[in-house]
C-alpha positions in Angstrom: 6.4 -15.3 19.2 3.4 -17.3 19.3 2.3 -19.8 16.6 -1.5 -18.7 15.6 -4.6 -20.5 14.7 -5.0 -20.4 11.3 -7.7 -20.7 8.8 -7.7 -24.7 7.4 -5.7 -25.2 4.7 -5.1 -29.2 3.8 -4.0 -29.9 0.1 -4.8 -33.7 -0.7 -2.9 -36.2 -2.7 -0.3 -34.8 -5.1 -1.4 -31.5 -4.6 0.3 -31.7 -1.2 4.0 -32.3 -2.7 5.8 -29.3 -2.4 7.5 -29.6 -5.9 4.1 -29.6 -6.9 3.3 -26.4 -5.0 6.2 -24.4 -6.2 6.1 -25.4 -9.5 2.5 -25.0 -10.6 2.2 -21.5 -8.8 4.4 -19.7 -11.1 3.5 -21.9 -14.6 2.4 -21.0 -17.2 -0.6 -22.8 -16.6 -1.8 -20.5 -13.9 -0.3 -17.5 -15.7 -3.1 -17.9 -17.9 -5.4 -17.9 -15.0 -4.5 -15.3 -12.9 -4.2 -12.9 -15.8 -7.5 -13.8 -17.0 -9.0 -13.0 -13.4 -6.9 -10.1 -13.3 -7.8 -8.2 -16.5 -10.2 -5.6 -14.9 -7.3 -5.1 -12.4 -4.6 -4.5 -15.0 -6.6 -2.2 -16.8 -7.3 0.4 -13.8 -3.3 -0.3 -12.5 -1.9 3.4 -12.8 2.1 3.5 -13.6 4.1 5.1 -11.2 7.9 5.7 -11.1 9.4 7.3 -7.5 12.7 8.5 -6.9 14.5 7.7 -3.7 16.5 10.2 -2.2 19.9 8.7 -3.8 18.5 9.2 -7.5 17.3 6.1 -7.5 13.9 5.3 -9.6 11.5 2.4 -8.8 8.3 1.8 -10.8 5.1 0.6 -9.4 1.3 0.6 -10.2 -1.0 1.7 -7.7 -4.8 0.9 -7.8 -7.6 1.7 -5.7 -11.1 -0.1 -4.9 -13.7 0.1 -7.3 -15.9 -1.4 -4.4 -16.4 -1.9 -0.6 -13.7 0.4 0.1 -11.7 0.0 3.3 -9.7 2.7 3.0 -6.3 0.9 3.7 -3.6 0.5 1.0 -1.8 -2.7 0.6 2.1 -2.3 -0.3 3.3 -6.0 -2.2 7.1 -6.6 -2.8 8.0 -9.5 -5.1 10.4 -12.1 -5.1 14.1 -12.2 -6.9 13.8 -12.2 -10.7 10.0 -11.6 -10.0 7.7 -8.7 -10.6 4.8 -6.7 -9.9 3.1 -9.6 -12.5 4.2 -12.6 -11.0 1.4 -15.1 -10.3 1.8 -14.9 -6.8 1.9 -11.1 -6.6 -0.7 -10.4 -9.0 -3.1 -13.3 -8.1 -2.7 -11.6 -4.0 -3.0 -8.0 -5.6 -6.2 -8.6 -6.8 -7.8 -10.4 -4.3 -6.8 -7.5 -1.6 -8.3 -5.3 -4.8 -11.9 -7.2 -4.5 -12.1 -7.3 -0.9 -11.9 -3.1 -0.9 -8.3 -2.6 -0.6 -6.3 -0.3 -2.2 -3.0 -1.6 -3.6 0.5 -0.5 -4.6 2.9 -3.6 -6.2 6.3 -2.5 -6.2 9.3 -3.1 -8.6 12.8 -3.7 -7.1 15.4 -2.1 -9.1 16.1 -3.8 -12.7 12.9 -6.2 -12.1 9.6 -6.1 -14.6 10.0 -3.6 -17.0 12.6 -1.0 -15.0 15.8 -2.0 -16.5 16.2 0.8 -17.9 15.6 3.4 -15.1 19.0 2.9 -13.4 22.5 1.9 -14.7 23.8 0.2 -11.5 22.4 -3.2 -10.8 19.9 -4.7 -8.4 21.3 -6.8 -5.4 19.6 -7.7 -2.4 21.3 -5.2 0.0 19.3 -2.4 -1.6 17.5 -1.8 0.8 17.4 2.2 1.5 16.1 2.7 -2.0 13.0 0.3 -1.1 12.8 1.7 2.4 12.4 5.2 0.7 10.0 4.6 -1.8 7.8 2.5 0.5 7.9 5.6 2.4 6.7 7.7 -0.1 4.0 5.9 -0.9 2.9 5.6 2.7 3.1 9.2 3.9 1.1 10.0 0.3 -1.8 7.6 1.1 -4.2 10.0 3.8 -7.0 7.3 3.1 -6.4 5.3 6.5 -3.8 2.7 6.9 -1.0 0.9 5.2 0.2 -2.5 4.7 3.2 -4.4 3.8 3.5 -8.0 2.2 6.1 -9.6 0.2 7.2 -13.1 -0.8 10.4 -14.7 -0.8 12.7 -12.4 -1.2 9.9 -9.6 -1.2 9.1 -11.3 2.1 13.0 -10.5 3.4 13.0 -6.8 2.2 9.3 -6.6 4.1 10.5 -7.8 7.4 14.0 -5.5 7.0 11.9 -2.8 6.2 9.6 -3.5 9.4 12.7 -3.4 11.4 14.0 -0.4 10.3 10.4 1.3 9.7 10.5 3.4 13.2 13.7 5.2 12.7 12.8 6.0 9.1 9.5 7.5 10.1 7.6 4.6 8.1 4.2 4.3 9.5 2.9 0.5 8.5 0.0 -0.9 10.5 0.9 -5.0 9.9 3.6 -6.0 7.8 3.5 -10.1 6.2 6.2 -12.1 5.2 5.5 -15.4 2.9 8.1 -17.6 2.9 10.8 -15.1 3.3 14.9 -15.7 3.0 15.9 -15.6 6.3 19.7 -16.3 5.9 20.8 -16.3 2.0 23.5 -18.5 3.0 21.3 -21.2 3.5 19.0 -20.4 0.5 22.0 -20.7 -1.8 22.6 -23.8 -0.2 19.7 -25.5 -0.9 19.2 -24.2 -4.3 22.8 -26.1 -5.3 21.7 -29.2 -3.3 18.1 -29.4 -4.1 16.1 -30.3 -7.3 18.3 -28.7 -10.0 15.2 -27.3 -11.7 15.0 -24.6 -9.0 18.4 -23.8 -9.8 18.3 -23.4 -13.6 15.0 -21.3 -13.2 16.8 -18.6 -11.6 20.2 -19.0 -13.6 17.8 -18.6 -17.1 15.9 -15.5 -15.2 19.4 -13.5 -14.2 21.0 -14.3 -17.7 17.9 -12.8 -19.1 17.7 -9.9 -16.5 21.4 -9.3 -17.3 21.4 -9.2 -20.7 18.5 -6.2 -21.1 21.1 -4.3 -18.8 24.1 -4.9 -21.4 22.1 -4.1 -23.9 21.2 -1.0 -22.5 24.1 -0.1 -20.7 27.1 -1.5 -22.9 29.4 1.3 -22.3 29.1 0.3 -18.4 28.8 -3.8 -18.6 31.2 -6.1 -20.6 29.4 -9.2 -18.4 31.0 -12.1 -21.4 32.9 -13.4 -18.2 29.6 -14.0 -16.2 27.7 -15.4 -19.0 30.4 -18.5 -19.2 29.3 -19.3 -15.4 26.9 -21.6 -15.1 25.2 -22.0 -11.0 24.1 -19.4 -8.8 27.1 -19.5 -6.4 29.5 -18.5 -8.6 27.5 -16.1 -10.8 27.1 -14.2 -7.6 30.1 -14.4 -6.5 31.7 -12.8 -9.9 29.2 -10.2 -9.4 30.3 -9.4 -6.0 33.7 -9.0 -6.7 33.4 -6.8 -9.6 30.5 -4.9 -9.4 29.7 -4.3 -5.5 31.2 -3.0 -2.9 31.0 -6.1 -0.6 34.9 -7.8 -0.4 33.7 -11.2 -0.5 30.1 -13.0 -1.4 30.1 -14.1 2.4 29.5 -10.6 3.2 27.3 -9.9 0.6 24.8 -12.6 2.0 25.2 -11.5 5.4 24.2 -8.1 4.5 21.0 -9.2 3.7 20.4 -12.3 6.1 17.9 -11.0 9.3 19.2 -14.1 10.9 20.5 -13.8 14.7 19.9 -11.1 16.2 18.6 -8.4 13.2 15.0 -8.7 14.2 16.1 -7.6 18.1 13.8 -4.6 18.9 11.6 -5.0 16.0 8.2 -2.8 16.7 5.9 -3.1 14.0 3.6 -6.2 14.2 4.5 -8.5 12.0 3.5 -12.0 10.8 5.2 -14.9 8.6 3.5 -17.2 7.1 6.1 -20.3 5.6 5.4 -23.7 5.1 7.2 -26.7 6.7 8.4 -28.3 3.1 9.5 -25.1 1.0 12.3 -26.2 -1.0 14.0 -23.2 -0.7 13.6 -21.8 2.8 15.5 -24.3 5.2 12.4 -24.2 7.9 15.6 -24.3 10.8 15.8 -20.6 9.9 12.3 -20.0 10.3 12.3 -22.0 13.7 15.7 -20.3 14.8 14.5 -16.6 14.7 14.1 -15.0 17.9 11.0 -15.2 20.0 9.5 -11.3 19.9 6.0 -9.7 20.7 5.9 -7.8 17.6 6.2 -11.0 15.3 3.4 -13.7 14.6 4.7 -17.0 13.0 2.0 -19.3 10.5 4.0 -22.4 9.9 2.2 -24.6 7.7 3.2 -28.6 6.8 2.4 -28.1 3.4 2.6 -25.1 0.5 6.1 -25.2 -0.6 7.5 -22.2 -1.6 5.3 -19.3 -2.1 2.7 -22.0 -3.2 -0.4 -22.6 -0.9 -2.6 -23.6 -4.1 -6.0 -24.7 -2.7 -7.0 -27.0 -5.4 -6.6 -28.0 -8.9 -8.1 -24.9 -10.6 -4.7 -23.5 -8.8 -6.5 -21.4 -6.5 -4.5 -20.0 -3.8 -5.3 -20.4 0.2 -2.5 -17.5 0.8 -4.7 -14.5 -1.2 -7.7 -15.7 1.2 -5.5 -15.5 4.4 -3.8 -12.2 3.3 -7.4 -10.8 3.0 -8.3 -12.3 6.1 -5.6 -10.8 7.9 -5.3 -7.6 6.9 -9.3 -7.2 7.0 -9.0 -7.8 10.6 -6.2 -5.0 11.5 -8.4 -2.2 9.7 -9.6 -0.2 12.4 
């Protein structure tokens, strides 16, 4: 798992601070800039609903590049409580589109405008449905190679899909995971002990999501006790106990871990891009991954969590890095 030479990324001054990077990348100021820049891309997006083998329906959006087509597709996965329109995902998708890549942005269950599509709740161990739909999208694309890129929890899903792809018949040219969740238990620890803003951010978004779900399916969900809880550990523990098949919180968290020997036997060419100063993903989890021929690693000193903002115009280095990386793998 050699570390690779990378394009220069050297944020200066306050912009190099991990919390500045992490907060600004998802903030409203950047959202306005990203939406404006992606206006034409969004107008051309085509809504698609894919049904997995178990009947789960997942919502995605397909775009065909208008210029300089490379005859290659990039499937993009967002993070927890994000969506296909999250700043980091939309800006990356639009940059790939401008560079000639076809793109497919996939919402996880209960993310974006998709709560109505399935009665059961999302949780992070629902890999089969995501793997199935990624396989459908890949199999239906006949123009050229297919790539997969994921951010945060989406990066975790991307690595699990890369590991399972050969056995599932999913043909992916290259998989890129940006700031991926490695050991979920440690991520939960980071959110509890780090800057309170992050836990409050996810609690607020999760509450909003489950309010939507309870409104849509009041006969199925009575979450009054859950809404009385105010921290992620107790909220997750309650849902695991009452609404999943897992015996306890620890079993659930280990259920989507890619730490230890999970990636042993990885065959699909994969790359992790992350930062030393990520306030959510402990760098020790990244460093502890096994050294594998199929897995490359880029660790930058700065960048925060899925940030990598290059300047105060809030332009992101990671977009250019993705375009550069995937362009080199288009035959």
